N, C-alpha and C positions, 0 to 999 in steps of 0.2 A: 416837162414831167420829171426828167431825171434830176433836175435841180431841186424840185420840190421834195423828191425822195431823199436826196442828200441832206437837205435842211432838216427834214423830219428825223432822219437817223442821227444827225448831230444833236438835236434837241433831246432825243432819247438817251444818248450817251451822257450828255451833260446832267440830266436829271438823275441817272443812275450814279454818276460820280458824286454828285452833291449828296445823295442819300447815303452813299457809302462813307463819305467824309464825316457825317454826323455821328456815326457809330463810335462807341468807345472801344478802342482796340487794346485788348489785354496784352501786356508786355511791351507796348509801344507808346504808351501815353505818360505824360508827366503827372497827370492827375490820378486820382483813385476813383473807384466806383463802388457804391454800396446799394444793396437791395434789402429792404426791411418791410415787414408787414405790421400794421397796427390794427388790432381788432377789439371792438367793444365786448365786454362781458355779455353773456347771453341775456341776462335780465336787464341790461342797460341798452337804451336806444337813443334817448333824447340828447344826452350830453355831447358837446364838442370837446375833443381831447387833443392835446398837443404834448409831445415828448421832446425835450431838449437834450441832445447829445453835444457835448462841447469838447474841443480839442485841448489836450494838455500841453504845457510848455516843457522845456528841457529839464525843469526841476520837478516835474510830476504834478504841478499845480494847474488849475484851470487857467487857460490863456485868456487874454482880454476878450471881452464879449464883443463879437462882431459877426456879420453874416458869413464871412469866409471861413470862420472857425467853428461854426455852429451848424448842426443838422437838426432841423425842426420837422418832426414827423407828425402829421396831423390827420385826424379823421375828417370825413366830409370834405375832402380836398379834391378840386377838379383835376389836378395833375397826377393823381394816383391811378393805379390799374387794379381793377377787380377781376377775379377769375371765378367762373361758375364752379360751385362746389367747395370753394375755399373761403373761410371767413375773413373779414377784414379787407384792408386796402394796401396794396404794395406801392411803396415809394422807391423809385429808381433814380439815383442822382449821382452826378460827378461831385467829388469832394476833394479838399486838400488832403494829401497823405498825412498820416500821423496816428497818434493814439487818442481815442475819444472815450469819454466816460459819461454816464447818464447823470445829468445835472438835476433835472426836475420833470415833473408831469403837471399838467394844468388842465382843468376841466371847467366848462361853462355850461350852465343849464338855464335856458330861457323859459320863464313861466309868466304868463300874463304881462308880457312886454317888460319884464324885469329880469336882469341877468344875475344869477347866483354862481359864485365861483368856488372852486375847490383847489387849493394849492397842494402840491406834492413835492416840494423841494426835499431832496435827500440830504439831510444834515450829515449823514455818514459817520465816519469817513468812508466806510466800505460801500462800494457801489459797482454795478456792472461796467465793464469797459471792453474795448476791442482795439486792435491795431490794423491798419490797412496801408500798404506800401504803394509807391508810385507804380502805375501800370497794373495794379491788382484790382480785381473785382470780387467782392465778397457778399455772401447772403447771410443775414443775421437772424433769419427765422421770423416767426409770428410772435408778437408781443401783445398780451392781453392787457387792456386798460380798464379800470374800474374806479369806483368811489367807495372807500371804506372809512366809516367814522368821519365823514366830511373831509377826507383826505384823498386826493387823486393818486392812484398807484399804477404801476406797470410791472408786469412780470413776464419772463420768457415762457411761452406756452408750447410752441412746437418748432422743432428744427428738423425739417424733413426734406430730403432731396426731391421727393415726388412733387411737393409744392413748388419748388424752384423750377423743375422741368415743365410743369403746367404753365407757370408764368412765362417761361422763355418761349413756349409755343405761341402764347398770346402776343408777346412783344419781341419777336425774333429779330427785329432790326435795331434793337437798342445796344446790344453788346456783340462784339466780334471776338470770340474766344471763350475760355472757361470761366464761369463764375464759381468760386469756391465757397463751400459752406464754412462759416466761421462762428465758432461758439464763443460767447462772451466769457470773460474771466473777471473775478472780483479783484478790485484794486482800491487801495486807500487813497482818497483825495480829500483834502480839507475843504470845509465849506463854511462860509459866513453868510447865512441867508439874508437877502435884502430885496427890495422891490426892484423890478426891472427898470421902471421909470415912474415918474409921477402921473403918467397917463394910464397906468394899468395897476391892477392889484396883484398881478403875477409876481411871484418870488423866484429868484434864482440864487445860485451860489456866488 
């Protein structure tokens, strides 16, 4: 009986340790951590939206497009967190440290089994941006997405610590340490709009 108890205790300790290891530790990680909310405008429900934030290189230009340097914030995404009373969906993700700027917004509307798309590439050069350092966790607020004149758009809607606190109560095992509220700033980044690939109508810088 004592052996069984010891085995059970060991398993509990292992599970606790593995759970703790998965948390992002502020100030002790090589990566960075971002929290952002994407919310559809009140009159919009059907479209699927995606926002591309891309890392900038040492010269202040968009870095080469790849998954490690891109933050894709999507609606109707299974990996997001919803909090009762707060609109939209929260994305919580580990990212490479650096400076990021908003590249584009994209929307897809399906009607009668046909997809209609709305591109929202920001020709700029002025666009929202933010910086996140190694070991830092930042909250970028709620961003409202909409379609205006057949163009997908995104705008900062609310940056409130109360929303962040409510989220942390729902997902208290995601981050160990303080998540700082980070307001985006305007930055000039050149853009040459082009299709992401031949397989999609989406445009990026």
